[in-house]
ZAKEBA-678862 format. One record per residue: y, z, x of N, C-alpha, C, O in turn; residue in one letter. Coordinates in steps of 0.1 Angstrom, whole numbers, plus 2048, in hexadecimal, padded with zeros to 3 digits. Each point is the difference from the previous one (the first is absolute). Layout:
YZXYZXYZXYZXA
...
//
This chain:
BD7B0E87280A7FF80B7FC7F58097F4800804M
8157F78007FC7F58097FE80580E80680A804S
7F27EF8037FD80480E80C7FC8098077F77FCS
7FB81080F80B7FD8097FF7F28067F57FB803P
8167FF7FF8007F38077FC80280E804809807A
7F37EE7FE7FB80180D80A7FD80B8097F87FEP
7F680F80D8087FD80C7FA7F38067F47FE7FFE
8147F98067FB7F48068037FF80E80C803804T
7EA7F98048027FE80F7F87F58047F77FB7F9T
80B8008137F87F58057F28048057F67FA7FDE
80A81180A7F38058067FE80F7FD809808802V
7EC7FB7F87FC80E7FE7F680480B7F57FA801L
80E8108077F780580A7FA80D7FB80880A7FDV
7EB7F88017FA80C7FB7FB80880C7F67FB806V
80F8107FD7FC80980B80B80180A8057F6805G
7FE8177FF80A80280A7FB80780C807809806G
7ED7F47FE7FB80480D8047F780B80A7F87FFG
7EF80780C8037F880B8017F17FC8087F8805Q
7EF8047F27FF7F27FC80D7FD7F88067F5802A
7FD8137F480C7FE7F880D8008078087F77FEG
7F981280C80C8008088017F380980B7FA800V
7EA8028068007F48078047F47F88087F7804A
7F28087F08037F57F780E7FF7FC8077F6800M
7FF8167FD80E8017FC8097FC80B80A7F97FDS
7F380A80F8087FC80B8017F180180B7FA802E
7EA7FF7FE8007F28018077F97F48077F6802H
7F780F7F28067FA7F580F8028008087F77FDL
7FC81580880F8038018067F780A80B7FB7FET
7EE80380E8067F780A8027F27FB8087F8805A
7F08037F18017F37FB8097FF7F48027F67FAR
8048168028088007F47F97FE7F38067FB7F7G
7EE8088097F87FE7F380180C7F87FC80B804I
8097F47EF80180C7F87F28067FD7F77F97FDP
8088148047F38077FE80380F7FD80B805802H
7EA8017FA80080E7FF7F28058037F67FA7FDV
80A81280A7F38068047FF80D7F88098087FFV
7EB7F97FA7FE80C7F77F48088077F67FB802L
80D8128007F78098067FE80C7F780A8067FCE
7EA7FD8007FE80B7F680380E8068028097F8R
7FD7F981580380D80680C7FE80980A7FB7FCH
7F480A81080B7FE80A7FC7F580A7F47FC800R
8157FF8087FD7F680A7F680680980180B805I
7F57ED7FE7F58048097F980D7FC7FD808809A
8017F97EA7FB80D7FB7F28048067FD80B802E
7FA7EB8017F380380480080780E7F8808803R
8127F480580180780D80480F7FE7FC808809W
80A7FC7EC80480D7FE7F58097F97FC80A806R
7FF7F17EF7F88097F77F27FC7FF7F88077F9S
8037EE80E7F27FC7FF7FA80080D7F67F8802E
80F80F8087FA80180D80080F8048088087FBR
7EF7FB80F80080E80580C8048088077F7805W
7FC8167FC80C8058058037FB80F80B7FE803D
7EA8028058027FD80E7FF7F28048007FC80CS
7FF7FB7EA7FF7F280380C7FA80880B8037FDL
7F17F580D80B7F88077FB7F28007F47FD7FEV
8157FA8057FD7F18017F67FF80B80080780AA
7F77EF7F57F67FD80A8057F780B7F97FF80AN
8127FB7F48067F780A80E8078058068077F8G
7FE7F681480C80580580D7FB7F97FF7F67F9P
80C81280880C7FD7F98067F38038077FA7F8A
7F78018148067F38047F97F57F98067F57FFW
7EE80D7FB7F97F57FA7FF8027F18017F67F9H
7FC8168027FE8027F280D8017F880480B7FCD
8047EA80380D8007FA8037F27FC7F97F7804R
8138077F58057F37FD80A7FC80B804809807F
7FE7EA7FA8097FC80B80F8057FF80680180AP
7FE8027EA80E8037FE80580E80280B8037FFG
7EB80680580480E8027F68078097F47FE7FEL
81080980C7F88088087FF80F7FC8088047F8E
7EE80380D7FF80E7FE80980680B7FA80380BF
8137FE7F380980380B7FF80F80580580480AD
7F48047EE7FE80E8047F38038067FC80C803D
7FC7EA7FF7F28028068007F880D8067F5802L
7F28108087FC7F880B7F87F47FC7F88017F7D
80A7F380F7F97F47FB7F18028007FA7F97F8P
80180F8117F18028007FB80B7F87F4803800D
8158047F87FC80B7F77FA7FA7F48027F47FCE
7F78157FC7FA7FC7F48078077F480080D800F
8067EC7F88098067F57F88087F67F67FB7FBA
80E8118037FA8087F58037F97F28097F87FFP
7EE80B7F88007F97F380E8017F98047F77FAK
80281580680D8027F980A7F880780A7FB7FAE
7F580381380A7F88077FE7F17FD80A7F97FFR
7EA8037FE7FE7F27FC8067FD7F38067F67FEV
7F88147F88067FE7F380F8008018077F87F9A
7FF81180F80E8008028057F380680B7FB7FDA
7ED7FF80C8037F38068027F57F680A7F8800Y
7ED8077F68017F67F680C8027F68077F77FCF
7FC81680280C8037F880D7FB8088097FA7FAE
7F780981380C7FC8088017F180080B7FA801A
7E97FF8008007F28018067FA7F38087F7800Y
7F480E7F48057FC7F480F8027FF8077F77FAA
7FE81480B80E8037FF8087F680A80A7FB7FCE
7F08038108077F880A8037F27FA80A7FA802K
7EC8007F78017F27FC8048007F18017F57FAF
8028168008058007F27F77FA7F68037F87F8G
7F080C8097F57FA7F88018067F280180C7FEL
7FD7EB7F88018047F27F38067FB7F97FB7F8P
80481180D7F38077FD80380B7F6809809803I
7F17F77F280180B7F67F48087FF7F57FB7FER
80D8128057F48098007FF8077F28098007F8T
7EB8058067FD8077F37FF7F77F58018047F4G
7FC7EF80E7FE7F77F57F27FA8027FC7FA80AV
7FC8087EB7F27FB8017FF7F37F88057FF7F5E
7F47F78117FD7F47F97F28017F97F6803807V
80A7FC7EC7F38027F97F97F37FD7F48007FET
8137F58017FA7F37FE8097F480480C802800S
7EE7F38048077F48037F87F57FA7F47FE802V
8137FA7F57F97F57F980A7F480080C801803R
7EE7F37FB8097F57FD8088027F37FB8067F7R
8127F680A8088037F47FF7F57F68057F5803D
7F580D7F27FE7F57F680D7FB7FA8017F57FBP
80981480680D7FC7FA8097F880A80A7FB7FCQ
7F28058118087FA80A7F87F980A7FC80780AR
8007ED7F47F87F980A80580080E80C7FF802P
7EB80380780480080E80380E80580380280CG
7FD8087EB80380E8047F48097FD7F87FE7F8F
80880D8107F780B7FD80880C7FA80C801803F
7ED8067F580780C7FA7F880C8047F48017FER
8138088087FA80D80580580B7F680C8027FDA
7EA8067FF80480C7F980080C80A7F6802807E
8158057F980180B80980580D7F98047FF7F4T
7FB80C81380480D7FA8108007FE8058097F9S
8027ED80D80E8007FE8057F47F780C7FD800A
7EA7FC7FA8047F57F77FA7F38067FC80080BG
8047F57ED7FA7F48048087F880B80D802800P
7EC7F78088077F880A7FA7F28007F37FE7FFV
8157F78017FB7F38018037FA80E80B803805E
7EB7F68008027FA80D7F87F38017F67FE7FAA
8107F980E7F97F38027F480280A7F67F87FFR
80B81180A7F680280A7FD80F8018088087FEY
7EB7FB8057FB80E8017F980180D7F77F8803V
80C8138057F980380C7F980D7FE80780B7FEV
7EC7F58027F880D7FF7FF80680E7F87FC808A
81180D7FB80180680D7FA80E800804809808A
7F27FA7F07FA80D7FF7F580180A7FB80B802T
8017EA8047F580180A7F28027FA7FF8007F3G
7F78018157F38017FB7FA80E8007F58027FBA
8138088097FB80D8028068097F5809808802F
7F27F67F18068077F57F880C7FB80580B7FEQ
7EE7F28007F780B7FA7F680580A7FA7F7807L
8058167FB7F68058097F27FB7FD7FC8007F4P
7FD7FB8167F27FB7FE7F680B8057FF80280CS
7FA8037EA7F680A8037F27FB7FB7FF7FE7F4I
7F88008157F37FB7FC7F980A7F680180C803P
7F87EF7F37FA80A7F67F38068057F57FD7FBP
80C80B8107F48068067FE80E7FB7F58047FCI
8158048057FF80E7FC8078027F380C7FD7FEV
7ED8087F88068027F280B80A80080080A808P
80A7F47F080B80A8007FC80E7FD80780A804P
7EE7F87F57FC80E7FC7F580580A7F88097FCD
8087F28107F780580A80380D8067F8806807A
8138007F580480D80580580180E7FF80A807G
8077EA7FD80680080E80D7F97FF8027F67F8I
80880F80F80D7FA8008007F28057FB7FE80BE
80B7F97EE8007F280580F7FB7FF8068017F6Q
7FF7FA81580D7FA8018007F28077F87FE809L
8107F97F28037F480880980380B80880A7FFH
7F87EE80B80980380C80F8007FB808806807S
7FB7F27EF80E8007FB80480D7F980C8027FFS
7EB8067FE80380D7F980080C80B80480B7FDQ
7F67F280E7FF80A80B80E8038068077F6803Y
7FD8167FF80C8038077FF80880D8067FD80AR
7F180E7F67FE80880B7F48097FE7FB8017F5N
8008058167F38087FF80180B7F67F68047FAP
81680280580280C7F77FE7FC7F17FE8097F8E
8037EA8057FE7FC7F27F18017FC7FE8017F4Q
7F97FF8157F28007FC7FA80E7FF805809807L
7F17F97F27F980D7FF7F980380D7FE7F7809P
8008167FA7F980480C7F37F88017F97FE7F6E
8037FF8167F37FA8038017F380780B7FC804G
7EA7FE7FE7FF7F38088057F47F78018017F4G
8017F48138057F47F97F87F48057FD7FE80CV
7FF7F97EA7FB7F380480B7F67FD8057FF7F5L
7FE7FA81680A7F57FF7F87F38007F87FD809V
80A7FA7ED7F97F47FF80A7F480380A7FE7F9V
7F47FB8128087F580480580280E80580A804G
7F97EB80480380180F80C7F88048017FC80BA
8088007EB80C7F980480A80A8057FD80C802G
80F7F07FF80B80980580180C7F880280B806S
7FE7F47ED80280C7F87F580A80180280C803S
7F27F07FC7F48098017FF80780E7FE80C800G
8057EC80A7FF80680E80B80A8027FD80B805V
80F7F27F780B8098027FE80D7F780380B805Q
7F97F37EF7FE80C7F87F580980580180C800I
7F47ED8047F480880580580880D7FC80B801A
80B7EF80780580680D80980C7FC7FF80B806D
80A7F37F180980B7FC7F880C7FA80380B803E
7F47F27F57F880B7FA7F880780A7FF80C800L
7FB7ED80A7F980680B8098098087FC80B804R
8107F07FF80980880880580D7F9804809806Q
7FB7F77EC80380B7F87F580B80080280B7FAS
7F27F180C7F58098007F57FE7F67F78077FFG
80A7EE7FA7F67FC7F67F47FA8068017FA80BR
7F48087EE7F47F98048017F27F98027FF7F4E
7FD7F68148037F37FA7F47F68037FB7FF80BV
8017FA7EB7F77F58018087F37FD8088007F7F
7F67F58118077F47FE7F67F47FE7F97FD809L
8087FD7EC7F77F57FD8067F380580B7FC7FCA
7EF7FD80E8057F58077FA7F37FC7F37FF801V
8157F87FA7FB7F37FC8057F680B80580380AG
7F97F07F38057F580980F8028028078037F7P
7FD7FA81680E8028038047F880C7F77FD808H
8158007FA8067FB80D80880C8068058087F8D
7FB7F981580780B8068087FA80D7FA80280BR
8117F87F38077FB80C80680C80880280B7FBP
8007F281280680B80880F8027FC8077F77FDP
7FD81680180E8027FD8097FC80B80B7FA7FDQ
7F180880F8077FA80C7F67FB80A7F5806802R
80F7F08067F77FB80A8097F980B8097F87FCY
7F680C8108077FA80B80F8027FE8087F7803R
7FC8147F780E8037FE8077F97F480C8017FEG
7EC7F97F98057FA7F47F98047F47F4803800R
8147FE7F57FB8047F37F67F67FA8017F4804S
7F68107F47F77F67F98077F67F87FC7F57FFF
81080F7FB8077F67F88067F58098017F47FCV
8028108118057F68097F57F68048027F4801W
7F28128027F57F88037FC7F67F57FD7F4802W
8028117F27FC7F87F580A7F47FE7FC7F57FCL
81180E80680A7F67FF7FF7F680C8007F47FEG
7FF81180E7FF7F780C7F47F77FF8017F4804T
7F48127F87F37F87FF7FF7F77F47F67F97FEL
8148087F98007F77F47F78067F57FD7F87F7G
7FE81480A7F78057F78068047F37FA8017F5L
81380380B8078027F38017F47F88008017F3W
8007F38138027F47F97F37FA7FA8007F57FAE
7F58128087F37FB7FA8027FF7F180580A7FAK
7F67EB8008037FE7F27F58057F78028027F4T
7F28008117F58057F87F880A8097FF7FF80CT
7FB80B7EE7F780A8077F47F98047FC7F67FBP
7FD80F80F7F37FB8057F68017F48018097F8A
7F67EE8087F58017F57FA80D8007FB80580AA
8048017EA7FA80D7FE80980C8037FC80B7FEG
8117F280680980B80480C8017F680A806803A
7F47F57F180B8007F680480E7FD80C8027FDE
7EB80780380380E7FB7FE80A80C7FE80C7FDH
8027EF80F7FE80980C80E80780280A7FA800V
7F581480280C80780280480180F7F87FC808T
8148087FA80580180E80280F8048088077F9I
7F27FD81180180E80480A80080C7FD7FE80BA
80F8067F180B80180A80980B7FB8018037F4V
80680481680780C7FC80D8018088007FE80CS
80B8067ED80C80380780280F80180A805806G
7EC8037F580180E80180080580F7FA7F9808A
80B8137FA80080680D8077F780B7FB80080BH
80F7F87F18067F78097F97F38028047F8808G
7F18057F07F97F48017F480180A80380380BG
7F17FA7F07F58008097F57F77FA7FF7FE7F4H
7F97FE8157F57F77FC7F58087FA7FC80B805T
7FF7F17EF7F58077F97F37FD8077FD7F4802I
7FC8168017F37FF8057F780A7F980380C801D
7F37F07F87F98097F77F880A8097FC80A7FBF
8017F38117FA80980980880C8027FC80C801R
8117F280180A80B8028008097F380180C801N
7FF7ED7F38008087F47F48097FF80180B7FCL
7F37EF8087F480880080180C80A7FB80B7FEA
80B7F280E80180A80A80A80C7FB7FE80B805A
80B7F17F280980A7FB7F98087F48078097FBD
7ED7F48027F98087F67FE7F97F27FB8067F7G
80A7ED8087FD7F97F37F37FA8017FC7FA809I
7FC8087EC7F37FA7FF8017F27F98047FF7F5T
7F77F78138017F37FB7F37FC7F87F5804804L
80D7F57F17F47FC7F88037F17FC80B7FB802V
7EB7FF7F98017F27FC8077FF7F280680A7FBG
7FA7EA8008077FE7F37FA8087F57F48027FFR
8158047F97FB8087F47FB7F67F68077F87FAA
7EC8098037FA7F67F77FC8057F28007F97F6N
7FC81480A7FB8057F380180F80080180780AA
7FE7FF7EA80180E7FE7F78047F48007F97F6Y
7F881180C7F78057F57FE80F8027FB80480AD
8088037EB7FD80F80080580780C7F8808806D
8147F67FE80680780B7FE7FA80E80580680AG
7F37F07F77FC7FA80D8077F28017FE7F77F8V
8098078138067F48037F77F880A7FB80680AM
8037ED7F37F87F88098097F68078087F97FAR
7F58068138087F78087F87F48067F3802801F
8137F38027F97F58057FC80380F805809806G
7F17EE7FE7FC80280E8087F68097FB7FC80BD
8118017F28087F680780B8068098087F9805D
7F78157FD80B8068088007FA80F80B7FC804L
7EA8048028007FA80E8057F28018077FC809A
7F57FC7ED8047F27FF80F7FF7FE8077F7806A
7FE8127F280F7FF7FD80880480C80A7FA803N
7F181180480780480C7FF7F580B80A7FD807I
7EB7FC7FA7FE7F680A8097F47FC8067FA809R
7FB8037EB8097F57FC80E8038038087F7805R
7FD8157F880D8048048037FF80F80A7FC804G
7EC8088048017FF80E8027F18058087FD808D
7F07FB7F18017F180480D7FB7FD8067F8807E
80080C7ED80D7FC7FD80A80580A8097F8805N
7F68147FF8098068098007F980E80A7FD806Y
7E98017FF7FF7F980D8047F27FF8057FB80BL
7FA7FE7EA8047F27FF8107FF8028057F7806S
8028137F480E80080280480280F8097F9805V
7F081080280280280E7FD7F38088077FC809L
7EE7FD7F37FC7F480780B7F57FE8047FA80AD
8018057EA80B7F67FD80D8048088077F7805H
7FC8167FB80C8048077FF7FD80F8097FB806A
7EB8088007FE7FE80E8017F18038067FC80AD
7F47FC7EE8017F180280F7FB7FF8037F7807A
80480F7F080E7FC7FF80880480C8087F8805Y
7F681480180680480C7FD7F780B8087FC808V
7EB8007F97FB7F780B8067F27FF8047FA809A
7FE8027EA8057F27FE80F7FF8028047F6805R
8038147F780F80080180680680D80B7FD803T
7ED80B80380580780C80A80B7FD807805809G
7FA8007EA80980A7FD7FC80D8077F4803802I
8168058027FD80B8097FE80D7F78098077FCD
7EA7FB8017FD80C7F87F58088087F67F9805L
80A8147FB7F78078087F27FF7FB7FD8007F3P
7F98008167F28007FB7FC80D7FA80680A804E
7F07F67F47FC80D7F97F17FF7FE7FB8007F5E
7FD8008167F27FF7FF7FA80C7F87F57FF7FAP
81180D8067FB80B7F97FF7FE7F17F98077F9E
80F7F08028007FD7F27F27FB7FB7FD8017F4A
7FC7F98157F27FB7FD7F580A8017F57FD7FDR
80E80F8077F680A8017FD8077F38098077FBE
7EC7F67FF7FC8067F37F680B8037F67FD807L
80C80E7F47F780B8027F37FE7F87FE7F77F9G
7F881380A7F37FF7F98028027F18098077FCP
7EE7F47FD8008027F17FC80E7FD7F7806806E
8118007F17FD80E7FD7F38027F87FB7F67FBP
8008168047F38027F98017FC7F27F67FB7FAA
8158067FF8017FD7F27FF7F17FE7FD7FB7F5C
8047FD8167FE7F17FF7F27FD8047FA7F77F9V
80180F8117F27FC8047F68067F77F57FB7FFT
80E8107FA7F78077F78078027F380380B7FCD
8007EA7FC8098017F57FB8087F47F48007FEP
8158067FB7FD8077F47FF7F67F580A7F97FEI
7EB8067FB7FF7F67F58018077F28047F97F6L
7FA8148098028077F480680D8037FE80780AE
80B7FE7ED80780C8028028087F38077FA7F7L
7F48128088028087F580E806802802808809N
8087F47EF80D80480280380F7FF807805808L
7F28017EF80280F7FE7FB80780C806809806A
7EE7F37FF7FA80780B8087FE80D800808809E
8077EC7F88087FD80B80E8067FF8087FF809A
7FB8087EC80C8077FE80C7F67FC80C804802G
7F07F07FA80B7F77FC8058027F27F88017F7I
8148028088068027F280A7F57FC8048017F4T
7FF7F68158097F57FC7FC7F38057F97FF80BS
80A7F67EE7FE7F380580D7F97FF8078007F6I
7FD7F981580C7F88007FC7F18027F97FD809I
80A7FB7ED7FD7F280080B7F880680A7FD7F9W
7F47FF81480A7F78067FA7F27FF7FE7FA80AA
8018027EA7F97F37FD8097F57FB7FB7F77F9T
81280A8098097F57FD8048007F27FF80A7F8G
8077EB8048067FE7F37FC7F37FA7FA7F7806F
8098087ED7FF7F37F980D7FC7F98088097FER
7F97EB7FF80D7FB7FA8008037F17F68027FAS
8167FE8018028027F180C7F77FC80B804801D
7F17F07FA80A7F77FA7FF7FF7F18037F57FBY
7F98157FF7FE8007F180D7FD7F98007FB7F5S
80C80881180D7FD7FA8037F18018097FB7F8W
7F17FE8108037F18027F77F87F77F57FC804L
8108017F17F87FA7F58037F07FF8047FB7F6Q
7F97FF8168017F18017F37FB8077F8808804V
8077EB7FD7F47FB80680180080F8007F5806D
80181680080180280E7F580880780080280CA
7F68027EB7F68098057F27FA7FD7FF7F97F6L
7F780B8127F37FB7FD7F980A7F78068097FBD
7ED7F58027F98087F77FF80F8047FE8097F8E
8037F981580080E80580E80680180280B806Q
8087EE7F680E8058008067FE80E80A807803G
7F07F18058067FD80E8097F47FF7FE7F77F9R
80D80980F8097F58007FA7F38047F87FF80AP
80B7F77EE7FC7F280480D7FA80780A7FD7FAK
7F580281380C7FD8087FC7F980E7F5802804Q
8147F78017FF7FB80E80D80480780B7FB7FCV
7F480D80E80C80580780A8067F780C7FF802R
7F08087F38098067F78057F77F58068057F6G
7F77EF80A8047F67F57F58007F67F57FD803V
80E8087F17F68027F57FC7F37FA8077F6801S
7ED80B7F87FC7F57F88097FE7F47FF7F57FAA
80881580280A7FF7F580D7FD805806807808E
7FF7ED7F580D7FC80680B80A7FD8028047F4P
8067FF81680B80A7FE7FC80E804809809800G
7EA7FA8027FC80D8047FB80080E7F97F7805V
80B8148027FD80180E7FA80E80380480A7F9Y
7F47F78117FB80D80480480480F8037F7808F
7FF8157FB80480580D7F980D8037FF8097F8L
7FD7F88157FA80D8047F18008007FA80B800G
7FF7E97FE7F28007FF7F97FF80E8067FB809L
7EE80B7F87F97FF80D7FD7F18037FB7F97F7P
8088038157FD7F38058077F57F77FB7F57FEW
81180F7FD8077F77F78037F38087FE7F57FBQ
80780C8118017F48097FA80280D7FC7F6807S
8038177FD7FA80280D7FC80F8018028087F6H
7F87FC8157FB80E80280B80A7FE7FD80B7FBR
80F7F280880B80A7FF8078017F380A8077FFG
7F17F37F78077FF7F380380D7F980A8017F9S
7ED80980980380D7FA80780A80980380B7FCT
8007F081080880980980F7FE7FD8047F57FBF
80481480980E8007FD8077F38058067F97F8I
7F88038158067F48057FA7F47F98077F67FFW
7EC80A7FE7F97F57FB8057FC7F28017F47FCG
8018167FB8057FE7F380E7FA8008037F87F7V
80580B81380D7FA8017FF7F18018087F97FAW
7EF80380F7FF7F18027FA7F97F48047F57FDH
7F28127FC7FB7FA7F480B7FF7F58007F67F9D
80981480680A7FF7F780A7F58028057F97F7A
7FD8048168097F48037FA7F37FC8077F87FAK
7EC8078077F97F47FB8017FE7F18037F57FCF
7FC8167FD8017FF7F180E7FD7FC8027F97F7I
80880E81080E7FD7FD8037F18028077FA7F8A
7F38008128027F28037FA7F87F48077F67FCD
7EE80E7FF7F97F87F58098017F48027F67F9K
8038168048098027F480C7F78018057FA7F7I
80180681580C7F98027FE7F17FF8087F97FAE
7ED80280A7FC7F27FF7FE7FC7F18067F67FBI
7F38137FE7FE7FD7F180E8007F98027F87F7Q
80681180C80E8017FA8077F38038077FB7F7R
7F88008158087F48037FB7F47F98077F77FCS
7EB8088017FB7F57F88058017F28037F77F9Y
7FD8168028048027F280F7FC7FE8047FD7F5L
80380481680F7FD7FF8037F17FF80B7FC7FDA
7EB7FC8068027F18018037FB7F27F88027F6Y
8137F78088047FA7F37FC7F27FE8017FA7F5E
7FA7FF8167FC7F27FE80A7F78077FE7F4802G
80E81180180A7F880680580680E80A7FC805D
7ED80D80080380580D80880D7FF80380580BG
8027FF7EA80880C7FF7F880B7FA7F87FE7F7T
80B80F80E7F980B7FB8068057F380C7FE7FDP
7EC8097FB8058077F480A80B8057FF80580BK
80A7FE7EC80980B8047F980D8027F78047F8A
80D8038137FA80D8037F37FF8077FB80B804G
8007E97FF7F47FF8088037F980D8097F8800L
7EF80A80A8027FA80D7FC7F18017F77FC7F9P
8107FD80F7FB7F28037F48008087FE80A808A
7FA7EC7F87F47FF8088047FF80F8097F8803R
7F28118058037FF80F7FD7F28057F57FA7FDP
81380180B7FE7F280680080180F807809806T
7F37EE8008007FE80F8057F38047FE7F67F9A
80A8098118067F38047F97FB80D7FE807809R
7FD7ED7F67F97FA80B80A7F98098097F97FBL
7F68098128097F98097F87F980B7F5804803T
8117F28027F97F880A7FF80780D809808804A
7EC7F78037FF80680D80A7FB80A80080480CA
//
């Protein structure tokens, strides 16, 4: 039996999360034929791969796309995860985006039978496209360091598998990771009455609010969102910020005061004993320095511009280091400590195994500059630091998608050129600018 004839489109977008929705909006606005294929539902990770109580870490006025507001939320509220997923569904409906759900892309290759096109094999049949946008982002597979063997007799979950405290067996919990996920999960577990240990690595911890303004406002005003590369040595530093409980600044001293035992980075495990680094105090100190530097820059901005914002000297008052920091635990027998579960809030790694073209390096990471791949016709979207610090944030991916849509439009216009100044049928003419005398 012959294989089905492939569907043909100009651009294939793989992934229907925030990156795919943004990409589709910009392609639609330019009249570029395309289709978005999503293997689950729109914004599925917000629904089924996050814990029940998760809210966005930025306020509703900021963590959105330009074309639609969260009209049922106060601008300074933090949207619950289900509301964020519903937002992207509503966005796709508002702009009439061609997103097909329940369709998995299993491979994308150059089409040997049709030069200039890629052929995608999908669960709904083959698709041919001249351009491909990998909008699945970099957070595909849970990353768990190979420290504790699976047969160690202790429950182990990645943060993407955690839902609520009732999911875990009775007993204490070790949470590994001091970014937003680890901190919020550790706090929730402690509030439920659990004994909690939190392994703290290097991190940044901006103030959630300072002088009456959100941290997202300060990062934008100070130009910090637009930084194009992380500071040397900070490529994998996490950000400890939370929208939980109406939004508050993370201070590890407060977590310790609430009964969470802080430890250094989880380095090794042997015969029931977890060994931690002696870096806890240094990591806390580094986080404090980052926090205070944001306050310094904010105060300098107020002084420079004369903007009327209330002073907040109490924000600089840091309490004494708790005993678990000054006298850190370096080894912990998990059974003796009553720990029955470990939650690994240790991030994700990418999975582009379906993308079978020369767009990846030896480690399977995208070879790209601002999302433009080393493979002509292939683009990436949703990568950390793709163009700037905000690239993986909701508003940031929208702007990166606009850049890629511009690149695709330009390439299409060159392809349309016939040699006599006229475009091929069905393709756009090259945009032109007219010079006028002053």
